[in-house]
Each structure stands twice: as structure tokens, then as C-alpha cells.
C-alpha positions as CSV (number, residue, x, y, z in Angstrom):
1,M,35.6,-12.4,1.3
2,G,37.8,-14.7,3.1
3,R,36.8,-16.4,6.5
4,M,34.0,-14.8,8.4
5,D,33.4,-15.2,12.2
6,G,30.2,-16.0,13.8
7,E,28.8,-12.9,14.0
8,M,29.8,-11.8,10.4
9,Q,27.9,-15.3,9.2
10,R,24.9,-14.3,11.1
11,I,24.6,-10.8,9.3
12,A,25.5,-12.1,5.9
13,I,22.5,-14.9,6.4
14,M,20.3,-11.9,7.6
15,Q,21.2,-9.8,4.5
16,E,20.9,-12.5,2.1
17,Y,17.7,-13.8,3.1
18,G,16.3,-10.4,4.4
19,W,15.8,-12.0,8.0
20,T,15.2,-10.0,11.0
21,Y,17.4,-11.0,14.0
22,E,14.1,-12.7,15.5
23,Q,13.8,-14.9,12.3
24,F,17.4,-15.9,12.4
25,Q,17.2,-16.7,16.1
26,N,14.0,-18.8,15.4
27,T,15.4,-20.8,12.6
28,P,16.2,-24.1,13.5
29,H,20.3,-24.8,13.8
30,Y,20.6,-27.4,11.2
31,V,19.1,-25.1,8.6
32,I,21.6,-22.4,9.6
33,A,24.5,-24.8,9.2
34,L,23.1,-25.9,5.9
35,I,23.0,-22.2,4.8
36,I,26.5,-21.7,6.1
37,E,27.9,-24.9,4.2
38,K,26.2,-23.6,0.9
39,M,27.7,-20.2,1.3
40,K,31.3,-21.7,1.5
41,R,30.6,-24.1,-1.4
42,D,29.1,-21.2,-3.7
43,R,32.4,-19.1,-2.6
44,K,34.6,-22.0,-3.4
45,R,33.0,-22.3,-6.8
46,Q,33.3,-18.7,-7.7
47,E,37.0,-19.0,-6.7
48,L,37.7,-22.0,-8.9
49,A,35.7,-20.2,-11.9
50,S,37.7,-16.9,-11.5
51,K,40.9,-19.0,-11.6
52,K,39.9,-20.5,-15.1
53,T,39.1,-17.5,-16.7
């Protein structure tokens, strides 16, 4: 998937959690930051797993 800019991160989060734009906007910034960090770690874990096989 590669690096995502801010707009693509918003869309990915909204899609993953089934949120509307308003729900995204009303979510505290620290929660969004945690979700982004989790997405990065999950992606890295997937990349490492695919290299092992």
C-alpha cells in the first residue's frame, strides 16, 4: 500500500471502521493517532510475514 498522505489515511480509517466524515471529525485526535500507528504496525507485520514465506 505504501505511504499514505493525510487524506488517504482519513479515508482508510473511515472505510475500516465504517465511520462517516462527522464521526471521524468527532473522534479525539489521540485516538486517530493510535489508529494510524496500529495501521502502520499491522502493515509492517504483514510485510515481514510475507518475506518469511
